[in-house]
N, C-alpha and C positions, 0 to 999 in steps of 0.2 A: 489409559485406564488404570492408573497407579493404585487407586483405592481398592479396586476389585482384586488386584494381584496381592496386595499386602494386608488387607483388612478382612477379618472374618465376616463382616457385614457387607451387604450389597446395597447400593444406592440407586433408586429409580432414575435419578437425574443423570446417571452415567450411561443411560441407554437411550436409543432412538427408536422412533416408531411413527407410523402415519397418523396414529391416534393416541390419546393419553392411555387408553386401556392396552394398546399394543406395547407401549413403552413399559407399563407396569407388568404386563404379562411376560415380556422379555426378561425383566429383572427377576421375576419369580422363577421362570424356566431356567435361567442361568444358575440361580441359587440351588435349585433342585438337582441340576446336572453336575454341580461342582462342589457338593457337600458343604455348601454354605447354609446357615440356619436362619438369618434374619435379613429381610428386605426392608429398607427404610424409605418411606415416602417423605417428600419435602413439606415444608410448612407453606402449603399453597392449595389452590383448588385444582382438582382434576375432573374435567367434564367428560363423563363416560357415556358411550352409546353401545357398549357391549359388555358381556359378562367377564369377570375376573375369576379364574380358577386358581385357588391357592393350593399348591401341590403338597403332597405328603412330605412332612419333615421341614416345612418352611413356615416361618412367621412373617406376616406382613404387618409392619409397625408404622403408624403415623408419627409425625412430629406434633408439636403442641396444638397447632390449628389446622392440621390436614383435613381437607374436606373432599370426599368423593361425591360428585354431583351427578345423579342419574338423569340423563337427558333423553332417554328413550325407554320404551316399554319393554325392558329386558331385565332378567335377573341380575342383581348387583354382584354378589360374591357367592361362589360355591366353594366350600371347604372340603378337602379330602381328609382322610384320617391322619392324625398327628400333625395337623396344620393349625395355625393360630391367626387371629386378627385382633389387633388392639390399638388403642390410642388414636382414634379417628372418628370423624363424623361421616354419615352417609345421608345425603340430602336428596329427596325425590323432587325432580324438576319437570316431570312429565305428567300433565293433567290427565286423570283417568288411569293412572298407573294400576296394573293388575297383577304384577309379578311379585317376587320376594326380594327384599333388600339383602337378606342373608339366607342361604339355603344349605342344608345338610341332607345328604341322601344315604340311606342305609346300605346302598350297594357298596359303599366304601368300607363297611363293616368296622365301625367304631365299637369294638366289642369287649375290651378288657379293661381292668381297673388302671392299668398303666398306660393306656393310650393317652397321648399328650394333646388332644384337641382342646382348644380353649378360645373363648371370646371374652375380651375384657376392655373396660373403659371405652365404651362406644356410645355415640349418639345417633339415633335413626329418626329422621324427621321428614314427613311428607309436607312440604311447605307450599304446595300448589293451591291450597284453599279447598281442595276436594279430598275428602277422607276416603282413601282407597288403598289397595295393595296389602301386602303382608310384610310385617317387620322381620320376624324370624320364623322360618319354617323348617321343621324336622319331619322327614318323610321316609317310611320304610314300606315297600310294597312287593318284595320278591322273596323267594325262599332263601333263608339265611341272611337276609338284610337286617341290619341292626344298628341302632344309635344308642349307645349306653356310656355312662360315666364321662359325659362331656360337661365342662364347667362354663357357665355364663355368669359373668360378674360385673357389676357396676355398669349397667346398660340403661339408657333412656330411649323410650320408644314413643313417638308422637304422631298422631293423626293417620293411623292405618285402619283399614277395614278389620283386619285381625292383627293384633299386636304380636302375640306368640301363638304359633299353631303347630301342635304335635299331632301327627297322623300316622297310624299303622293300618295298612290295608291287608285283607286276607289274601295270601298268595295262592297260586294254583296248587302248590304243594309246599310242605315245610312250614316254617314260622317266620314272622316278621315282627321286630321289636322296636319300640321307642321307650326304653326303660332306664331308670336309675340315673337320670340327668339332674344337675343342680343349677338352679337359677337363683342367684343371690344378689341383693341390692339392685333390684330391677324397678324402674319407674316407668309407668305407662300413663299417657295423657291423651284425651280426645280420640280414643279408639272406639269403633263401633262394637266389636267384640274383643275384649282385652286379652283373654287367654282361653284357648280351646284345646282340649285333649280329646282326640277322636280315634276310637278303635273298639276292640271288644274287651270284656272284663278280664279275660286271660287269653291264653293261646287259642288260635294260631296267629292273631294279630293283636298284640298286647301293647298297651300304653300305660305302664304301671311303675310305681316306685320312684316317681319324679318328685323333687322337692323344690318349692318356691318359698324362699325365706326373705324377710325384710322387704316385702313388696310395698310400694307406694303407688296407689292408683288414683288418678284424678279424672273422673268422668266429665263429660260435657253434654250439651244438648244432642249431640250425635250418638251418644253411647246407648246401646241396647242391652249389653251383657257384660258383666264383670268376668265371669268364668263359667265354662261348662266342662264336665268330666265324664269320660268313659274310661274304664280301667279300675285298678285297685291300688291301695297303699300309696296313693299320692298325698303329699302334705303341703298345705298352703298356710302361710302366716304373713301378716302385714297390716296395712291400713288402707281403707278406701274412703275418700273424702267427698263431701258435697253431693250426696245422693239425690238431693232435690233438683239437681240439674238434669237428671235423667227424665225424659219426657214420656214416661209411662209408669204404671204401677205394677207391672208384671214382675215375676221372679227375675233377679239379675244374677243369681248364682244357682246353677242347676247341676245336680247329680243325675245323670241320665240313667236309663234302665240298666245298661250294662256297666254298672259301677258298684263297688263295695269296698269297705275298709279304708275309705278315703277320709282325711281329716282336714277340716277347715278351722283355722283360728284367726278370724278377722272380725272382731267384735263390733266393728263399726257398721256391719251389715246386719240389719234386724232380721229376726226369724221369719217374718212375713214376706221377705224378699228372697228367701232361700227355698228351693224346691228339691226335695229328695224323691226322685222317681226311681232310685236304685234300690239296692238291698239294704237290709236293716242295720248293717254294720258301718254305714257311712256316719260320720260324726261331725258336728259343727258346734262352735262356741259362740254364744251371743249374750248380750246383756239380759 
């Protein structure tokens, strides 16, 4: 294993395992235990039937055409604080998939501006023909649990029940946060609910201050909702195409009752498709 000894990078194909996920996890665990920073997957398909945990301080990086194919109804990737995932595709190959392709849990406490957690240059596709599962989920549900200042950049999400799902649940004591995260250059297509922010307007379970910039959203006949918001000071800008494909005339962008001071700048959504059930400081721009 000369490359492992001499190279600061770790290569998945230098490891063995009974399954592809065991091989990938072995490479990640080795990097975590030996102060290596980057694990590189090969330019090939990895058929996964188990969850990959990307350990703190480790980046899992694909090659040009790396594909992680989810062949079971299990969570795809769980990222700990200060871990990264980039340059790969995650393809859902289990019909009726109900889990998350990518999952962040506030128990890892991604809580300061210099935490290095990031996801970049990813493609997430449910190619089974059934729109289901969650593309990216951020969840905080315990005292002191927090997901903040995480960057999501250049990600394509196709054919999920929920494309991006942020949720903060009221803990038994203390506070839980999903705040101050950045989603930039995100494309969503054929999702039932494209983006969902779920929590209270403010503490104890807050989902606020998140920004969504340069969004491109392509609905389909499966689409019911472009976005719903609970929380405050969230900002959204981008484009939404072909609204005539949505098979209802209901509101497709909803400020829920526990929302205030949110800003929507997506002029392609007409005012009659926006419902503000929240406070008076929610703002939206339309033609």
